[in-house]
C-alpha positions as CSV (number, residue, x, y, z in Angstrom):
1,M,103.9,-60.3,-21.9
2,R,100.9,-62.0,-20.4
3,E,101.1,-65.1,-18.3
4,I,99.3,-68.3,-19.2
5,D,96.6,-67.9,-16.5
6,E,95.8,-64.4,-17.8
7,L,95.4,-65.8,-21.3
8,A,93.4,-69.0,-20.4
9,R,91.2,-67.9,-17.5
10,V,89.0,-65.3,-19.2
11,Q,85.4,-64.2,-18.9
12,D,83.2,-65.2,-21.9
13,P,85.6,-67.7,-23.4
14,A,85.0,-68.7,-27.0
15,W,85.0,-72.4,-26.5
16,P,81.3,-72.8,-25.5
17,H,80.2,-70.8,-28.5
18,L,82.4,-72.9,-30.7
19,Q,80.8,-76.1,-29.3
20,E,77.4,-74.8,-30.2
21,A,78.6,-74.1,-33.7
22,F,80.1,-77.6,-34.0
23,A,76.8,-79.1,-33.0
24,G,75.1,-77.3,-35.9
25,S,77.9,-77.8,-38.5
26,A,76.7,-78.2,-42.1
27,V,79.6,-80.5,-42.9
28,P,80.8,-83.7,-41.3
29,L,83.0,-82.8,-38.4
30,R,85.3,-84.5,-35.9
31,V,86.5,-82.4,-32.9
32,L,89.7,-84.0,-31.5
33,P,90.5,-83.9,-27.8
34,A,93.3,-81.5,-26.9
35,D,96.7,-82.2,-25.5
36,P,96.3,-79.9,-22.5
37,D,100.0,-79.2,-21.8
38,E,100.7,-78.4,-25.5
39,G,97.6,-76.2,-25.7
40,R,98.8,-74.1,-22.8
41,R,102.3,-73.9,-24.3
42,C,101.0,-72.8,-27.7
43,L,98.6,-70.3,-26.1
44,L,101.4,-68.7,-24.2
45,Q,103.6,-68.4,-27.3
46,L,100.8,-66.9,-29.3
47,Q,99.9,-64.4,-26.6
48,V,96.2,-64.5,-27.5
49,T,93.4,-65.2,-25.0
50,A,90.8,-68.0,-24.9
51,R,88.2,-65.3,-25.6
52,S,89.2,-65.5,-29.2
53,V,88.4,-68.4,-31.5
54,L,92.1,-68.9,-32.2
55,G,92.9,-69.0,-28.5
56,A,90.0,-71.4,-27.8
57,L,91.0,-73.8,-30.5
58,T,94.6,-73.7,-29.3
59,L,93.7,-74.3,-25.7
60,D,90.6,-76.6,-25.7
61,C,90.7,-78.5,-29.0
62,G,93.2,-81.0,-30.5
63,G,92.1,-80.0,-34.0
64,L,89.1,-80.1,-36.4
65,V,88.7,-82.6,-39.1
66,L,86.1,-81.4,-41.6
67,D,84.3,-82.9,-44.6
68,D,85.6,-86.5,-43.8
69,G,89.2,-85.3,-43.6
70,W,89.3,-83.0,-46.6
71,V,90.2,-80.0,-44.4
72,R,92.2,-80.1,-41.1
73,V,92.3,-77.1,-38.7
74,Y,95.0,-77.1,-36.1
75,G,94.7,-76.6,-32.4
76,A,96.6,-78.0,-29.5
77,G,97.3,-81.3,-31.2
78,S,95.8,-84.6,-30.2
79,A,97.9,-87.5,-28.9
80,G,97.4,-90.7,-30.8
81,S,95.4,-89.2,-33.6
82,G,98.3,-88.2,-35.8
83,M,97.0,-84.6,-35.8
84,P,99.9,-82.1,-35.1
85,G,99.3,-79.0,-33.1
86,L,99.9,-75.4,-34.1
87,G,103.3,-75.4,-32.3
88,R,104.7,-78.2,-34.4
89,V,103.1,-77.1,-37.7
90,N,104.6,-73.6,-37.2
91,G,107.9,-74.5,-35.6
92,F,107.3,-72.9,-32.3
93,P,110.4,-72.7,-30.0
94,A,110.6,-75.5,-27.5
95,A,110.5,-73.0,-24.6
96,F,108.6,-69.7,-24.5
97,E,110.4,-66.9,-26.3
98,P,108.8,-63.4,-25.8
99,G,110.1,-62.0,-29.1
100,W,109.4,-64.9,-31.3
101,H,106.5,-65.0,-33.9
102,P,106.0,-66.8,-37.2
103,A,107.9,-64.8,-39.7
104,T,105.4,-65.2,-42.6
105,G,102.2,-65.7,-40.7
106,L,100.5,-68.6,-38.9
107,V,99.6,-71.7,-40.7
108,V,96.2,-72.8,-39.2
109,G,95.0,-75.4,-41.6
110,H,95.7,-77.7,-44.6
111,D,93.5,-79.6,-47.1
112,V,94.4,-83.0,-48.5
113,L,95.6,-81.5,-51.8
114,G,98.2,-79.4,-50.1
115,G,96.2,-76.2,-49.9
116,V,97.4,-74.1,-47.0
117,F,95.3,-71.8,-44.9
118,A,97.4,-69.1,-43.1
119,L,96.7,-66.1,-41.0
120,N,98.7,-63.1,-42.1
121,G,101.3,-61.6,-39.8
122,H,102.2,-57.9,-39.4
123,E,103.9,-57.5,-42.8
124,P,102.3,-59.8,-45.3
125,A,103.7,-57.9,-48.4
126,R,107.2,-58.4,-47.1
127,A,106.5,-62.1,-46.8
128,G,105.1,-62.3,-50.3
129,R,101.6,-62.7,-49.2
130,P,98.5,-60.8,-50.4
131,G,96.0,-59.1,-48.1
132,V,96.4,-57.2,-44.9
133,P,97.6,-58.1,-41.4
134,G,95.2,-60.4,-39.6
135,Q,93.6,-61.6,-42.8
136,M,93.3,-65.2,-43.9
137,T,95.1,-66.4,-47.0
138,Y,95.1,-69.6,-49.0
139,F,97.9,-71.2,-51.0
140,A,96.0,-72.8,-53.9
141,P,97.4,-76.1,-55.0
142,D,96.1,-75.7,-58.6
143,T,97.7,-72.4,-59.2
144,L,100.7,-72.5,-56.7
145,E,99.8,-68.9,-55.6
146,W,98.6,-67.3,-52.4
147,E,95.1,-65.8,-52.5
148,A,93.6,-63.4,-50.0
149,L,90.4,-64.6,-48.3
150,D,88.0,-61.8,-47.3
151,M,87.8,-62.7,-43.7
152,G,89.7,-63.0,-40.4
153,H,90.4,-66.2,-38.5
154,S,87.1,-66.3,-36.6
155,D,85.0,-65.8,-39.6
156,W,87.0,-68.4,-41.5
157,V,86.1,-71.0,-38.9
158,W,82.4,-70.1,-39.1
159,W,82.7,-70.3,-42.9
160,L,84.2,-73.7,-42.8
161,L,81.3,-75.0,-40.7
162,S,78.7,-73.3,-43.0
163,G,78.8,-75.8,-45.8
164,R,80.5,-73.5,-48.4
165,L,83.4,-75.8,-48.9
166,E,81.6,-77.5,-51.8
167,T,81.6,-74.2,-53.7
168,F,85.2,-73.3,-52.7
169,Y,86.5,-76.6,-54.0
170,D,84.5,-76.6,-57.2
171,G,86.7,-78.1,-59.9
172,L,89.1,-79.7,-57.4
173,R,87.0,-82.7,-56.3
174,W,86.5,-85.8,-58.4
175,P,84.0,-88.7,-58.2
176,G,84.9,-90.7,-55.1
177,W,86.9,-87.9,-53.4
178,R,85.1,-88.4,-50.1
179,E,86.1,-92.1,-49.9
180,E,89.7,-91.2,-50.7
181,A,89.9,-88.5,-48.1
182,T,88.2,-90.7,-45.4
183,A,90.9,-93.4,-45.9
184,L,93.8,-91.0,-45.1
185,D,95.4,-90.7,-41.7
186,L,95.9,-87.2,-40.4
187,A,99.5,-86.9,-41.5
188,Q,98.7,-87.7,-45.1
189,G,97.5,-85.9,-48.2
190,I,96.7,-86.8,-51.8
191,T,99.1,-86.4,-54.6
192,V,97.6,-86.0,-58.1
193,Y,99.3,-86.8,-61.4
194,P,99.3,-85.1,-63.8
195,F,99.8,-82.3,-61.2
196,L,96.9,-80.2,-60.2
197,W,98.4,-77.1,-61.8
198,S,98.8,-78.9,-65.2
199,A,96.5,-78.4,-68.2
200,E,95.7,-82.1,-68.2
201,A,94.4,-81.9,-64.6
202,H,92.4,-78.8,-65.3
203,E,90.8,-80.4,-68.3
204,D,89.9,-83.8,-66.7
205,L,90.5,-84.1,-63.0
206,A,88.7,-87.5,-62.8
207,A,91.2,-89.0,-65.3
208,T,94.2,-88.2,-63.0
209,S,95.9,-90.9,-60.9
210,R,96.0,-90.2,-57.2
211,R,97.7,-91.8,-54.2
212,A,98.0,-91.2,-50.4
213,V,101.4,-89.8,-49.3
214,A,102.8,-87.9,-46.4
215,M,101.5,-84.4,-46.3
216,R,105.0,-83.1,-46.2
217,E,105.6,-84.7,-49.6
218,V,102.5,-83.0,-51.1
219,L,103.6,-79.6,-49.8
220,G,107.3,-80.2,-50.8
221,V,106.4,-81.1,-54.5
222,A,104.3,-78.0,-54.9
223,A,106.9,-75.6,-53.4
224,D,109.7,-77.2,-55.4
225,F,107.8,-76.9,-58.7
226,A,106.9,-73.3,-58.0
227,R,110.6,-72.4,-57.5
228,Q,111.9,-74.4,-60.4
229,A,109.3,-72.9,-62.7
230,G,110.4,-69.4,-61.8
231,M,107.2,-68.6,-60.0
232,A,107.0,-66.7,-56.7
233,D,108.5,-68.7,-53.9
234,P,105.5,-69.7,-51.7
235,G,107.6,-69.7,-48.6
236,F,106.7,-71.5,-45.4
237,L,103.8,-74.0,-45.9
238,G,103.9,-75.6,-42.5
239,E,105.8,-78.5,-40.9
240,V,103.7,-81.7,-40.9
């Protein structure tokens, strides 16, 4: 086990490199200020250093809000913003536990539709996740299935900043989506009816009705439907 100072006080920390990348982001971006105590608590539990992108976001950043709120990336959490931190989203223990780790992988981001970005743990297949350890995966709200992304966490952050979200969400954005995403607070998502996984939504997304609800409701409806329909249980989707 490494102590917090060993994890936080490193040569060549990733945070300055991230700040340069933020300045050149191809998508609208808000970088939230960190809750410093929570950042240190989460870094200690994760046992990663601030030399990594994951460690730097956890220690120095309250979270990232990309594309006018369409995607949220978790860090230390930011007081007063409504943005939870990695510890809350993943149910970290209240006090450091050396043997504890997220059982199915680490949830590191959500989008407003209930899509979940998660970093695979040591045994993804056992958790019902595709891909290999340390690989990013995405729970797709239009198929209710996990998909492997061909990248690790650091590359995923650079990818988010690169402007490729438009292509990734092709078919999942409707006219006026940006205004609807901007109007949300950071504990909310958008529920779509007929549901995103329905034939009706696939045929004409613009004709669906949508409303802002708590993100936990968006995630809960998707997980419940997957179980009731006899699909694979998506498992843990984050606590928000």
